[in-house]
LUMMI-832652 format. One record per residue: residue in three letters; residue number from 1; x, y, z of N, C-alpha, C, CB in turn. Coordinates in Angstrom, 3 decimals. Glycine has a CB too. Layout:
<rs>
(r 'ALA' NUM (X Y Z) (X Y Z) (X Y Z) (X Y Z));
...
</rs>
This chain:
<rs>
(r 'MET' 1 (-6.687 4.830 -4.090) (-6.758 5.184 -2.555) (-5.304 5.447 -2.197) (-7.424 3.928 -1.565));
(r 'LYS' 2 (-4.349 5.120 -3.160) (-2.596 5.723 -2.497) (-2.677 6.769 -3.065) (-0.953 4.950 -2.912));
(r 'SER' 3 (-3.162 7.279 -4.294) (-2.825 9.498 -4.569) (-3.649 9.776 -3.695) (-3.364 10.648 -6.318));
(r 'PHE' 4 (-4.764 9.556 -2.986) (-5.244 10.580 -2.088) (-4.828 10.284 -0.747) (-6.695 10.729 -2.138));
(r 'GLY' 5 (-4.012 9.312 -0.479) (-2.817 9.444 0.808) (-2.062 10.547 0.558) (-1.701 8.183 0.964));
(r 'TRP' 6 (-1.736 10.367 -0.410) (-0.219 11.103 -0.678) (-1.225 12.984 -0.645) (0.879 10.377 -2.943));
(r 'PHE' 7 (-2.258 13.254 -0.904) (-3.015 14.218 -1.505) (-2.891 14.594 0.286) (-4.649 13.814 -2.578));
(r 'VAL' 8 (-3.648 13.867 1.014) (-3.690 13.888 2.304) (-2.677 14.718 3.146) (-3.649 12.670 2.615));
(r 'VAL' 9 (-1.217 13.834 2.956) (-0.288 13.963 3.519) (0.531 15.401 3.006) (0.306 12.712 3.398));
(r 'GLY' 10 (0.141 15.819 1.747) (0.751 17.112 1.236) (-0.232 18.285 1.915) (0.769 17.161 -0.579));
(r 'VAL' 11 (-1.545 17.885 2.235) (-2.440 19.216 2.459) (-2.186 19.588 4.253) (-4.429 18.801 2.007));
(r 'VAL' 12 (-1.383 18.260 4.718) (-1.290 18.563 6.271) (0.365 18.947 6.396) (-1.806 17.037 7.357));
(r 'SER' 13 (1.040 18.284 5.410) (2.491 19.147 5.714) (1.991 20.623 5.324) (4.043 18.598 4.598));
(r 'GLY' 14 (1.620 21.018 4.683) (1.122 22.635 4.095) (0.860 23.259 4.993) (-0.080 22.867 3.209));
(r 'LEU' 15 (-0.329 22.774 5.488) (-0.601 23.591 6.611) (0.505 23.219 8.188) (-2.346 23.282 6.863));
(r 'VAL' 16 (0.957 22.438 8.339) (1.859 22.468 9.546) (3.087 23.499 9.139) (2.441 20.849 9.931));
(r 'ALA' 17 (3.581 23.693 8.009) (4.473 24.376 7.527) (3.983 26.057 7.591) (4.747 23.751 6.148));
(r 'GLY' 18 (3.260 26.205 7.292) (2.387 27.463 7.141) (2.141 27.571 8.502) (1.016 27.404 6.194));
(r 'HIS' 19 (1.508 27.045 9.171) (1.563 27.334 10.754) (3.033 27.736 11.472) (1.050 25.948 11.499));
(r 'GLN' 20 (4.026 27.229 11.135) (5.327 27.059 11.841) (5.942 28.917 11.046) (6.419 25.103 11.201));
(r 'VAL' 21 (5.549 28.905 10.023) (6.233 30.329 9.010) (5.251 31.162 9.749) (6.047 30.403 6.889));
(r 'ALA' 22 (4.026 31.313 10.140) (3.256 32.191 10.263) (3.677 32.613 11.756) (1.857 31.760 9.931));
(r 'LYS' 23 (4.346 32.111 12.394) (4.941 32.319 14.069) (5.650 33.355 13.691) (5.954 31.054 14.952));
(r 'THR' 24 (6.801 33.580 12.786) (7.770 34.533 12.893) (7.283 35.717 12.317) (8.976 34.139 12.327));
(r 'PRO' 25 (7.960 36.776 12.343) (7.602 37.857 12.512) (7.383 38.260 10.456) (8.852 38.702 13.665));
(r 'ALA' 26 (8.304 37.574 10.265) (8.639 37.687 8.786) (7.366 37.024 8.068) (10.136 36.871 8.379));
(r 'GLY' 27 (7.123 35.859 8.524) (6.060 34.781 8.218) (4.692 35.675 8.497) (6.211 33.269 9.307));
(r 'LYS' 28 (4.764 36.606 9.324) (3.306 37.308 9.662) (2.984 38.110 8.323) (3.358 38.473 11.128));
(r 'ALA' 29 (4.273 38.825 8.116) (4.248 39.733 7.118) (3.415 39.339 5.542) (5.747 40.000 6.956));
(r 'ILE' 30 (4.176 38.022 5.642) (3.667 37.357 4.345) (2.271 37.416 4.348) (4.089 35.893 4.165));
(r 'VAL' 31 (1.904 36.342 5.436) (0.163 35.730 5.547) (-0.376 37.288 5.519) (-0.444 34.603 7.398));
(r 'ALA' 32 (-0.051 38.503 5.956) (-0.832 39.105 5.804) (-0.952 39.904 4.590) (-0.856 39.556 6.696));
(r 'GLU' 33 (0.195 39.901 3.615) (-0.086 40.056 2.168) (-0.744 39.235 1.239) (0.886 40.185 1.653));
(r 'LEU' 34 (-0.889 37.992 1.801) (-1.379 37.348 1.218) (-3.052 37.330 1.530) (-0.628 36.334 1.341));
(r 'THR' 35 (-3.404 37.380 2.478) (-4.433 37.725 3.159) (-5.411 39.032 2.397) (-3.817 38.061 4.545));
(r 'ALA' 36 (-4.321 39.786 1.948) (-4.982 41.236 1.521) (-5.023 40.925 0.065) (-4.026 42.779 1.911));
(r 'ILE' 37 (-4.421 40.232 -0.443) (-4.469 39.720 -2.114) (-5.653 38.838 -2.126) (-3.001 38.755 -2.728));
(r 'GLY' 38 (-5.448 38.236 -1.486) (-6.879 37.043 -1.500) (-8.096 37.907 -0.928) (-6.643 35.411 -0.250));
(r 'ARG' 39 (-8.294 39.075 -0.232) (-9.378 39.908 -0.489) (-9.910 40.689 -1.519) (-9.321 40.531 0.156));
(r 'GLU' 40 (-8.600 41.288 -2.068) (-8.475 42.128 -3.442) (-9.202 41.162 -4.130) (-6.901 42.495 -4.135));
(r 'PHE' 41 (-8.578 39.980 -4.475) (-9.296 39.094 -5.489) (-10.694 38.861 -5.250) (-8.687 37.791 -5.571));
(r 'THR' 42 (-11.106 38.601 -4.159) (-12.417 38.061 -3.893) (-13.993 39.319 -4.275) (-12.234 37.609 -2.078));
(r 'ASN' 43 (-13.099 40.453 -3.587) (-14.030 42.014 -3.661) (-13.992 42.104 -5.000) (-13.364 43.579 -2.895));
(r 'GLY' 44 (-13.057 41.975 -5.817) (-13.368 41.845 -7.293) (-13.906 40.864 -7.986) (-12.463 41.964 -7.894));
(r 'VAL' 45 (-14.164 39.957 -8.095) (-15.078 39.007 -8.234) (-16.462 39.417 -7.847) (-14.669 37.928 -7.536));
(r 'LYS' 46 (-16.921 39.557 -6.762) (-17.998 39.716 -5.685) (-18.682 40.912 -6.837) (-17.382 40.313 -3.763));
(r 'GLU' 47 (-18.065 42.177 -7.014) (-18.255 43.323 -8.017) (-18.012 42.791 -9.337) (-17.304 44.550 -7.768));
(r 'GLY' 48 (-17.771 42.134 -9.747) (-18.125 41.565 -11.186) (-19.230 40.575 -11.420) (-16.974 40.899 -11.716));
(r 'TYR' 49 (-19.771 40.056 -10.396) (-20.737 39.117 -10.287) (-22.159 39.902 -9.965) (-20.290 38.068 -9.180));
(r 'ALA' 50 (-21.748 41.292 -9.105) (-23.042 42.102 -9.052) (-23.442 42.718 -10.212) (-22.994 43.117 -8.119));
(r 'GLU' 51 (-21.848 43.386 -11.023) (-22.478 44.041 -12.528) (-22.899 42.665 -13.421) (-21.062 45.115 -13.565));
(r 'GLY' 52 (-22.749 41.945 -13.514) (-22.871 40.872 -14.447) (-24.675 40.800 -14.384) (-21.887 39.316 -13.887));
(r 'SER' 53 (-25.092 40.602 -12.610) (-26.194 40.183 -12.506) (-27.314 41.398 -12.274) (-26.083 39.208 -11.518));
(r 'ALA' 54 (-26.911 42.501 -12.527) (-27.634 43.805 -12.538) (-28.159 44.251 -14.024) (-26.636 44.926 -11.952));
(r 'LYS' 55 (-27.545 43.381 -14.947) (-28.115 43.761 -16.222) (-28.975 43.117 -16.898) (-27.346 43.911 -16.985));
(r 'PRO' 56 (-29.819 43.316 -17.515) (-31.089 42.918 -17.999) (-30.416 41.735 -18.929) (-32.056 44.209 -18.803));
(r 'ILE' 57 (-31.213 40.525 -18.834) (-30.878 39.141 -19.988) (-31.712 39.752 -21.072) (-31.520 37.253 -19.504));
(r 'PRO' 58 (-31.072 39.580 -22.448) (-31.817 39.793 -23.837) (-32.433 38.612 -23.896) (-30.944 40.080 -25.183));
(r 'LYS' 59 (-33.321 39.031 -24.607) (-34.078 38.097 -25.325) (-33.886 37.390 -26.326) (-34.860 38.472 -25.609));
(r 'ALA' 60 (-34.173 36.212 -26.797) (-33.360 35.378 -27.876) (-34.499 35.666 -28.778) (-32.901 33.604 -27.584));
(r 'LYS' 61 (-34.015 35.702 -30.095) (-34.175 36.292 -31.357) (-35.033 34.958 -31.987) (-32.604 36.776 -32.153));
(r 'SER' 62 (-36.767 34.978 -32.459) (-36.832 33.527 -33.060) (-37.114 33.522 -34.261) (-37.732 32.653 -32.513));
</rs>
């Protein structure tokens, strides 16, 4: 239970720090860049999943 408490403290601290950084002009630029990178990554995952699910599944040889 002690480690879960430290985990929660870390998550809350990170959120507070991120909120403070996002208030500055330089922080806004960093957040915008990270958001763009995240969207690019998720779009790549979506495209890869769509390509994989569009292929027919080969039948097993018996």
